[in-house]
C-alpha positions, 0 to 999 in steps of 0.5 A: 754890909750885913746879911741874914741868910735863910736856907735849910740845906746845910751844904748850900747854906754853908757855900753861900756863907763862904761866898758872901764872906769872900766878897766882904759881906758880914753874915749877921745870921745863917738860919734854916727855919722860918721861926729862926728867920723871923727872929733874925730879921726882927732882932738883927735889922740886916742890910739885906735878907737872902731867903729860900721860899720853902723852909721848915717847919712847913716846907711850903712858902714859909721863907717868903711869908717871913720876908713879907711879914718882916717888910710889913714890920720894917718897910723897905727891907731889901729882900732877895729870894733864892729858890727853885720855885716861882710862888706867883701869889707871894712873889707878886705881893713882894714885888708890888708893895713899892718899897725897898729893893727886891729880887727873885732868882732861881737856884738852877739859873745862877751860873756864877758868883759874880752874877749872884753877888751883883744881885745881892748888891743891887737889891741891897742898894734898893734896886731889882734883880729878877730872873727872866723866868720869874718875870715871864710867869708874872707877865703871862697871867695877864690876858690879851684883852687887858692893857698888857695885851696892847704891847707890841712884841718888842715892847713886851721884851723891853718890859721884861728887861726893865723888870729884871732891873736893867737900865735903858743903856743895858737894854739897848746893848742887849737888844742891839738898838740905840738908847733913843729907841729904848726910851721911845719903847719905854714911853710907849709902855708907860702910856699904854699901861697908863703909868707915870713916866719916871727916871728912877729905874727901881720905881718904874719897875715897881710901878709896872709890877704893881700894875700887874698885881692888880690882875691877880 
């Protein structure tokens, strides 16, 4: 699996390269600036891109903007954002375009190699890998008088786990309830948000995130 990595800090970039290679990923390119990322994504067509949000020369949201531009040029390009910050506007745009695998992890909440590698593989396969803190911030932008406010506390909890890319079985195990109970909560969520029910975990998460994006 070919990876384009964008990280401006040398030690972190080198460490990520070594970790990915140890798990049999091929590093197509490891770059440190926005222009280098744009060039690598256009020319190398990787299986997945792992990008920091803030890259030179602007050190603002350069990496995320490059990823969005690359996905417009190549719809469905899997992108995993690895950052210290939650850039809500661009994160919502990335997550709500409805094509390809997407992920958003916070650097200080990645606690081991297996967690990170699992996220890269899940995104490359077309799934989602979302840090709960990112999901909380995206969900918090909806006010109580909008459809999201109609969800019960348990339904909101299930929605947040869905948005992390969890299956019904995984959600049931974490909440210590039956899969049948989670299926019922999921049906209620889609009904309250006026969204079609789907057996495709990735499509249902993207549908929810697309709905949330309408309120930005």
